[in-house]
VMD Tcl script that draws the C-alpha trace (Angstrom):
set ca {
  {-9.14 -12.97 -9.63}
  {-10.50 -11.57 -6.36}
  {-8.50 -11.84 -3.22}
  {-9.71 -13.52 -0.08}
  {-11.45 -10.93 1.96}
  {-11.02 -10.61 5.57}
  {-11.82 -7.70 7.88}
  {-9.64 -4.94 9.04}
  {-9.44 -4.05 12.74}
  {-12.48 -1.78 12.35}
  {-14.56 -4.18 10.39}
  {-13.81 -2.84 6.96}
  {-12.99 -5.32 4.23}
  {-9.33 -5.93 3.69}
  {-7.62 -8.41 1.30}
  {-5.44 -11.16 2.72}
  {-2.52 -11.49 0.30}
  {-0.75 -14.71 -0.26}
  {2.88 -15.33 -1.00}
  {4.96 -12.21 -0.63}
  {2.00 -10.17 0.65}
  {1.90 -7.87 -2.32}
  {-0.87 -7.65 -4.91}
  {0.18 -9.18 -8.18}
  {0.37 -7.35 -11.32}
  {-2.16 -7.97 -13.98}
  {-1.39 -10.54 -16.73}
  {-0.79 -9.42 -20.30}
  {-3.53 -10.08 -23.01}
  {-2.86 -12.20 -25.99}
  {-1.04 -9.34 -27.66}
  {1.21 -8.70 -24.60}
  {-0.65 -5.56 -23.41}
  {-1.13 -4.88 -19.74}
  {-4.16 -3.00 -18.50}
  {-2.70 0.38 -17.49}
  {-5.04 1.18 -14.68}
  {-4.89 -2.13 -12.93}
  {-1.00 -2.11 -13.40}
  {-0.91 1.36 -11.80}
  {-3.16 0.40 -8.90}
  {-0.95 -2.65 -8.11}
  {2.20 -0.71 -8.55}
  {1.07 2.02 -6.09}
  {-0.30 -0.79 -3.66}
  {3.10 -2.59 -3.84}
  {5.11 0.74 -3.12}
  {2.97 1.72 -0.19}
  {3.23 -1.85 1.38}
  {6.90 -2.06 0.83}
  {7.66 1.35 2.37}
  {5.17 0.93 5.25}
  {6.67 -2.41 6.39}
  {10.29 -1.17 5.83}
  {9.50 1.46 8.40}
  {7.76 -1.04 10.68}
  {4.30 0.79 10.53}
  {0.93 -0.71 10.71}
  {-1.86 0.40 8.50}
  {-3.41 2.08 11.40}
  {-0.07 4.01 12.10}
  {0.30 5.11 8.58}
  {-3.25 6.29 8.62}
  {-2.82 8.35 11.73}
  {0.50 9.92 10.26}
  {-1.08 10.67 6.96}
  {-4.49 11.78 8.06}
  {-6.03 9.05 5.73}
  {-8.47 6.64 7.20}
  {-7.11 3.14 7.91}
  {-9.93 1.59 5.70}
  {-8.43 3.77 2.81}
  {-4.93 2.56 3.24}
  {-6.33 -0.96 3.38}
  {-8.29 -0.50 0.09}
  {-5.32 0.99 -1.58}
  {-3.12 -1.93 -0.40}
  {-5.51 -4.31 -2.11}
  {-4.47 -3.01 -5.46}
  {-8.24 -2.77 -6.42}
  {-8.80 0.90 -5.82}
  {-7.47 3.99 -7.35}
  {-6.22 6.72 -5.03}
  {-6.70 10.37 -5.65}
  {-3.55 12.41 -6.03}
  {-4.24 14.21 -2.87}
  {-4.43 10.88 -0.92}
  {-1.21 9.77 -2.60}
  {0.59 13.05 -1.59}
  {-0.59 12.75 2.09}
  {0.70 9.16 2.28}
  {3.84 9.98 0.55}
  {4.51 12.85 3.02}
  {3.78 10.53 5.92}
  {6.11 8.01 4.62}
  {8.91 10.67 4.07}
  {8.54 11.90 7.62}
  {8.42 8.30 9.15}
  {11.58 7.50 7.18}
  {13.31 10.56 8.47}
  {12.44 9.63 11.96}
  {13.57 6.03 11.39}
  {16.95 7.30 10.05}
  {17.44 9.50 13.03}
  {16.74 6.44 15.39}
  {18.30 3.72 13.46}
  {20.47 4.95 10.68}
  {19.58 3.79 7.24}
  {16.05 2.44 6.23}
  {15.93 -1.20 5.37}
  {14.20 -1.91 2.17}
  {11.47 -4.76 2.03}
}
mol new
graphics top color blue
foreach p $ca { graphics top sphere $p radius 0.5 }
foreach p [lrange $ca 0 end-1] q [lrange $ca 1 end] { graphics top cylinder $p $q radius 0.2 }
display resetview
């Protein structure tokens, strides 16, 4: 099922998610098996979205902090694209730095 596509701020395609705003996990097949790649993509996307929102960051702010293009953040958050290890590491470092700054200002980081 393809998500409804909108445009990101810079005109790149970005999925508009319904419900809780997180991409859904793939459905299991008749034998109960879930496609691994699709599951990993959705899991990474959900983690990025939750952490970013918990820190009050926009996609553009996370992109700037991580050195990754906003369009890349958008594509990863759809759960339809696979990130490289390097991209995941950049985003993870940026989220950790942002979390530390958030804690310094507000105490604990709220979880989405």
